[in-house]
C-alpha distance (Angstrom), angle and dihedral (degrees) to the residues before:
residue distance angle dihedral
M1 . . .
D2 3.85 . .
Q3 3.82 125.6 .
G4 3.81 94.8 -107.9
A5 3.71 92.4 59.0
V6 3.77 91.4 50.2
D7 3.86 94.0 52.5
T8 3.81 97.3 53.2
E9 3.82 98.4 80.7
P10 3.85 100.0 54.6
A11 3.77 90.7 48.9
A12 3.74 91.7 52.5
Y13 3.84 91.0 49.5
A14 3.76 91.5 50.9
R15 3.75 91.8 54.4
A16 3.73 91.6 49.4
T17 3.79 92.2 54.1
D18 3.80 99.8 40.1
G19 3.85 91.7 84.4
A20 3.83 131.7 43.8
P21 3.81 116.0 -25.4
V22 3.70 115.3 -92.4
A23 3.87 110.8 -114.9
S24 3.76 115.2 -115.6
P25 3.78 115.5 -127.1
R26 3.86 88.6 -127.8
T27 3.85 96.0 62.9
P28 3.87 98.2 87.9
R29 3.79 91.0 48.4
V30 3.82 92.9 52.4
G31 3.81 90.7 50.7
R32 3.74 91.9 51.8
D33 3.81 90.7 49.1
L34 3.78 91.9 51.2
L35 3.80 90.7 49.9
V36 3.79 91.6 51.2
I37 3.79 91.4 47.8
G38 3.80 90.0 50.5
L39 3.78 91.9 50.7
I40 3.79 91.1 48.3
C41 3.80 91.2 50.0
A42 3.80 90.7 49.1
A43 3.77 90.5 49.5
L44 3.80 90.7 48.9
L45 3.79 91.6 49.4
A46 3.79 90.4 48.4
G47 3.78 89.9 48.7
V48 3.78 91.1 49.5
A49 3.81 89.7 49.9
V50 3.81 92.5 48.4
G51 3.78 90.7 44.8
G52 3.78 90.4 49.5
V53 3.77 91.6 51.7
F54 3.79 90.1 47.6
L55 3.81 92.5 48.6
Y56 3.79 90.6 47.8
R57 3.78 93.5 50.6
S58 3.80 94.7 43.5
L59 3.81 99.4 39.2
Y60 3.80 114.1 13.6
S61 3.81 108.4 27.9
P62 3.83 125.6 101.3
T63 3.81 88.5 -108.1
A64 3.81 91.2 53.3
F65 3.82 88.9 50.2
V66 3.81 91.6 54.5
E67 3.82 91.6 43.3
R68 3.82 90.2 57.0
Y69 3.81 90.3 52.1
L70 3.81 91.3 50.5
A71 3.81 90.8 46.1
L72 3.81 89.6 56.5
L73 3.80 90.3 52.2
G74 3.81 90.7 47.5
E75 3.81 89.8 53.0
G76 3.80 92.0 48.8
R77 3.81 92.5 -115.2
A78 3.78 96.2 144.2
A79 3.80 95.3 158.2
D80 3.82 91.6 53.3
A81 3.80 91.6 46.0
L82 3.81 89.2 56.1
Q83 3.82 88.9 56.3
V84 3.80 92.9 58.1
P85 3.84 106.8 111.6
G86 3.77 111.1 -93.6
V87 3.82 97.6 14.9
G88 3.79 99.2 95.8
I89 3.81 114.9 71.6
D90 3.78 138.6 -173.8
R91 3.78 126.7 -130.7
S92 3.80 94.2 -100.0
E93 3.81 90.3 62.8
L94 3.79 89.5 54.2
G95 3.76 90.5 51.9
D96 3.80 91.9 48.0
A97 3.82 88.7 54.1
S98 3.85 91.1 49.7
L99 3.79 90.1 -111.5
P100 3.82 124.0 134.7
R101 3.80 110.6 -86.3
N102 3.80 91.1 -149.7
A103 3.83 94.7 59.9
S104 3.80 109.5 143.6
D105 3.81 122.0 -122.7
A106 3.82 92.2 -149.4
L107 3.83 92.6 116.9
L108 3.81 95.5 50.6
R109 3.78 91.9 95.5
R110 3.78 140.3 93.4
A111 3.82 94.6 -104.8
A112 3.81 91.3 61.7
L113 3.83 98.3 48.1
A114 3.80 123.2 105.6
P115 3.85 123.5 -153.2
L116 3.81 117.0 -75.2
T117 3.82 114.9 -165.9
D118 3.84 144.4 151.3
V119 3.80 92.3 47.7
A120 3.81 112.8 -178.6
A121 3.80 136.4 167.5
V122 3.81 115.6 -112.7
S123 3.80 104.7 175.6
E124 3.79 145.2 -21.3
V125 3.79 117.8 -153.2
A126 3.82 125.3 176.5
K127 3.79 116.1 -148.5
D128 3.81 130.6 166.0
G129 3.78 94.2 -19.2
V130 3.80 93.4 -48.3
V131 3.79 126.6 98.4
E132 3.80 119.3 -142.3
V133 3.80 108.4 -148.4
T134 3.81 116.5 -169.6
M135 3.80 118.9 -164.2
S136 3.80 134.0 -178.3
Y137 3.80 123.8 -149.2
R138 3.77 146.2 152.5
A139 3.81 116.1 -109.4
G140 3.78 106.9 -166.1
T141 3.79 102.8 -50.0
H142 3.82 94.4 -24.5
R143 3.80 125.1 94.2
G144 3.77 116.6 -143.3
T145 3.78 145.8 169.8
S146 3.80 126.9 -146.7
T147 3.79 134.5 -178.1
F148 3.80 120.6 -145.1
L149 3.80 129.5 -165.9
V150 3.81 113.8 -134.1
R151 3.80 131.3 178.5
Q152 3.79 134.2 -176.2
H153 3.79 116.2 -89.0
G154 3.79 105.6 -169.6
W155 3.78 128.5 -72.8
I156 3.78 138.7 -63.8
G157 3.79 101.1 -150.9
V158 3.80 104.4 -57.7
V159 3.81 96.9 -17.7
P160 3.83 127.1 78.6
S161 3.79 124.2 -110.9
W162 3.81 122.7 -146.2
R163 3.79 143.2 -151.6
F164 3.78 135.6 -174.5
A165 3.79 110.2 -90.0
R166 3.81 86.6 -158.0
S167 3.78 121.1 27.8
P168 3.82 113.9 -108.9
L169 3.80 90.5 -138.6
A170 3.81 119.8 111.4
V171 3.82 136.4 -174.9
L172 3.79 125.1 -111.0
D173 3.82 103.8 -152.8
L174 3.79 100.4 -159.7
T175 3.80 132.3 -172.7
V176 3.80 117.5 -170.9
H177 3.81 117.8 -171.9
G178 3.78 121.3 -161.8
S179 3.79 99.9 20.9
M180 3.78 141.0 56.6
S181 3.81 89.3 -152.6
F182 3.79 129.2 60.9
Q183 3.80 142.1 155.1
V184 3.79 131.7 -119.8
N185 3.81 112.6 -162.8
G186 3.79 86.6 -20.9
F187 3.82 93.7 -52.8
A188 3.82 109.3 126.8
I189 3.81 119.3 -131.5
D190 3.79 133.0 177.8
K191 3.79 118.4 -154.6
R192 3.79 89.5 -131.7
Q193 3.81 90.2 58.5
V194 3.80 95.8 56.0
S195 3.80 100.4 33.7
P196 3.83 118.8 94.7
D197 3.83 85.7 -135.9
G198 3.81 91.8 62.2
A199 3.81 113.8 -166.8
K200 3.82 89.5 3.2
A201 3.80 92.5 59.5
D202 3.79 114.5 144.0
P203 3.83 105.8 -112.6
A204 3.80 90.8 -148.4
A205 3.81 95.9 51.0
D206 3.81 122.8 106.0
V207 3.79 117.0 -104.9
P208 3.85 112.1 -135.8
L209 3.81 112.0 -155.2
L210 3.81 128.3 -178.3
V211 3.81 112.6 -128.2
F212 3.78 136.6 179.3
S213 3.77 118.8 -104.0
P214 2.94 119.4 -111.7
G215 3.76 99.5 35.3
L216 3.78 142.5 122.5
Y217 3.81 116.0 -130.1
S218 3.80 121.6 -171.0
V219 3.81 113.2 -161.3
R220 3.78 122.5 -163.2
V221 3.78 142.4 149.6
D222 3.79 117.4 -125.3
T223 3.80 113.4 164.9
A224 3.78 134.9 130.1
I225 3.80 88.6 -99.7
A226 3.80 105.5 38.3
S227 3.79 141.1 15.7
S228 3.79 139.8 -179.2
P229 3.80 139.1 -175.5
G230 3.79 115.4 -96.0
V231 3.80 116.7 -91.1
A232 3.82 112.3 -153.4
V233 3.81 117.2 -145.8
L234 3.82 121.4 -172.5
S235 3.79 114.5 -152.4
D236 3.82 102.6 -157.7
A237 3.81 104.8 147.4
P238 3.83 123.8 69.5
M239 3.82 118.1 -123.2
K240 3.79 94.1 6.4
S241 3.80 132.3 127.5
I242 3.81 117.8 -119.1
R243 3.79 111.7 -163.5
T244 3.78 120.8 -159.1
S245 3.79 136.9 160.0
V246 3.81 131.8 -153.0
Q247 3.82 125.3 -163.7
A248 3.78 114.7 -160.3
T249 3.80 124.9 -156.4
P250 3.80 126.4 -149.4
T251 3.78 116.0 -95.4
S252 3.79 119.1 -116.3
A253 3.81 88.8 -118.3
F254 3.80 90.9 56.5
V255 3.81 92.4 47.8
K256 3.83 88.9 52.3
V257 3.79 90.4 51.7
V258 3.80 91.7 51.0
Q259 3.81 90.4 46.3
Q260 3.81 89.7 52.6
R261 3.80 91.7 48.9
V262 3.81 90.2 51.3
H263 3.82 90.2 50.6
E264 3.79 90.8 50.2
F265 3.80 91.7 47.4
L266 3.81 93.2 51.1
A267 3.80 91.9 44.1
Q268 3.80 88.8 55.1
C269 3.80 89.5 49.6
A270 3.82 89.9 53.1
T271 3.79 91.1 58.1
Q272 3.80 91.5 66.1
Q273 3.79 109.3 97.2
V274 3.77 96.2 -152.3
L275 3.77 132.8 101.0
Q276 3.84 92.3 -117.0
P277 3.83 109.7 35.8
T278 3.81 109.3 -147.9
G279 3.81 115.2 -103.8
C280 3.80 92.1 -1.3
P281 3.80 130.4 125.6
F282 3.82 96.4 -127.0
G283 3.79 138.6 56.4
Y284 3.79 144.6 147.4
V285 3.79 127.9 -119.1
V286 3.82 123.2 -151.5
D287 3.82 132.9 171.7
N288 3.78 94.0 -152.7
R289 3.79 138.7 57.3
I290 3.80 125.1 -78.2
E291 3.78 119.1 -133.7
A292 3.82 95.0 -147.0
P293 3.80 138.4 -1.0
P294 3.80 111.2 -70.5
T295 3.78 123.9 -112.8
W296 3.80 119.1 -131.7
S297 3.80 131.7 -163.8
I298 3.79 135.2 166.9
A299 3.79 110.1 -110.5
K300 3.79 96.7 179.0
Q301 3.77 126.8 15.9
P302 3.81 116.8 -140.7
T303 3.80 115.0 -113.6
V304 3.79 108.0 -118.9
A305 3.80 121.6 -132.9
L306 3.80 124.7 174.9
Q307 3.77 125.7 -143.3
P308 3.81 132.5 -174.1
D309 3.77 115.9 -87.0
G310 3.78 108.3 -174.0
E311 3.79 102.4 -60.0
G312 3.82 92.9 -22.3
W313 3.78 138.3 49.0
R314 3.76 140.9 -92.7
I315 3.79 134.9 -169.3
A316 3.78 109.4 -102.4
P317 3.84 116.0 -131.2
A318 3.80 109.8 -83.5
A319 3.80 134.7 177.0
G320 3.80 127.3 -123.5
T321 3.79 138.8 164.7
A322 3.80 130.3 -125.9
H323 3.79 124.9 -168.9
I324 3.79 126.7 -141.6
V325 3.79 131.0 -164.9
V326 3.81 116.3 -169.9
D327 3.83 141.2 139.5
I328 3.79 115.9 -128.9
R329 3.82 124.4 -160.5
S330 3.78 117.1 -153.4
I331 3.81 112.9 -125.2
Y332 3.84 89.2 -153.0
D333 3.78 105.2 53.6
G334 3.81 102.8 2.5
S335 3.79 93.6 -117.8
L336 3.81 118.5 152.9
R337 3.79 122.3 -130.3
H338 3.79 122.0 -168.5
V339 3.81 112.7 -145.5
D340 3.82 118.5 -159.2
E341 3.79 107.9 157.1
D342 3.78 148.0 125.8
V343 3.79 121.3 -97.5
P344 3.85 115.2 -157.9
F345 3.78 118.7 -146.2
D346 3.82 141.3 169.5
I347 3.76 130.5 -135.1
A348 3.81 136.7 -163.7
G349 3.76 131.4 167.5
S350 3.77 150.9 -178.5
I351 3.80 129.7 -120.7
D352 3.80 124.2 -154.5
V353 3.80 117.5 -167.1
G354 3.81 114.6 -155.2
P355 3.82 127.6 -145.2
D356 3.80 89.8 -97.3
G357 3.82 91.9 55.9
T358 3.81 96.5 -105.8
A359 3.79 117.0 136.6
S360 3.79 126.7 -136.6
I361 3.83 110.0 -154.3
R362 3.79 121.9 -160.9
V363 3.82 118.8 -173.3
T364 3.80 117.8 -158.2
S365 3.77 142.4 155.4
P366 3.82 114.1 -88.8
D367 3.81 88.8 -122.6
F368 3.81 92.2 60.3
D369 3.83 103.3 29.5
C-alpha cells in the first residue's frame, strides 16, 4: 500500500473532531440511570425519615414511654413498673400533694393488680416543657382514661429519654367497718399490718394505701366472722386520693356460734339453785322464805342478732323467758305457796375479736352492759 493511501484516515478523523464533539450513543442512557438512582436515593431518604418518625413514636416518644409503663401493669410486673423513672416517690412528695405520708405500699405488688387491657393513645400535648399524654384502657370490666405528665430526662444516644413529671401513683383511703381484715383484689390485708401503730392500730381509723394509676381495686371482707360484697374502685388520676368505705355484715356461721354461746351461758345460769343467779340476766324476788332451792329452766331462748359496734360487733338486746319452780313459805301466817311460772328477761352482749381472729363473747343484761 502506498503512503498516500495510509495518510487519508488520520486527516479525515481530524476534520471530524475539529468542530463540536460528536455525541456518544451512550449519553442518554447514562442520564436516565442517574435520574433513576436519584429517585431511588430520594425514596430511601424518605423511607428513612418515615421510619425514623415511626421508631420515635413507637419507641422513644412520651406516648411510647407511658405505653411501656401501662404494659408492665398489664403484665402484672409491679416491681418493674416501680422502677420506671418518676414512678417511685418519697414521703415528702406525698405531703406536698396533701396525701398521707404514712400511706402503705402493701398494694404495690403483683398479687394486688387487676387486668389492664385495650391500651390506646388518645393525645400528646406539649406545654411549658411538660408533655401531657392521655391514654385510654380497660381496667377489669371498666373503661377509663388517664392523663400523665411526662418530661424529658436526658438522652439515650441521639434520642430523648423520659420520666414522669408527676408520679402515677395514687392513694386509696379506705375505711372498713366490721372487720380488721379485708381483701383487695384477693390480696389479704390486716389493718394492724399496714398501720404505723401495729397491733395498737385504731380499728376505726382510715387505712391509706398506695396504688398504681390506672388500676381497678376491688375491696371486700371475707372472713369466718364477717363478709361484704366487693366494692370496685378505679384509680384513674395520678397523685390523687380515692376515698371508699366498706361495711361488713356478720356471717351466718358466726351468728350461729354466738347463738350457741348464749344458749350455753343461759343453761349455766339455770343450774344455779338460787333466786338470783350470779351474773345472769334473770332472777326472782320474794319477801318470804323458800322451802327448798328453786329450780330454773329456759322456756324460750332469745334470738340473737348482731349489730355494728365501732369496728366490731355486739349482741343486740333480745328477749327470752326463764321458768322457775319453787315453794314459798309465808313468814306471816306460815302458808305455803307453790310457784311455777315464767320469768321474762332481756340480754345484750359485747364481742371482742382478737388478732388471731378468735372472738370473746360476753353476755349481759342491757341494764348493766
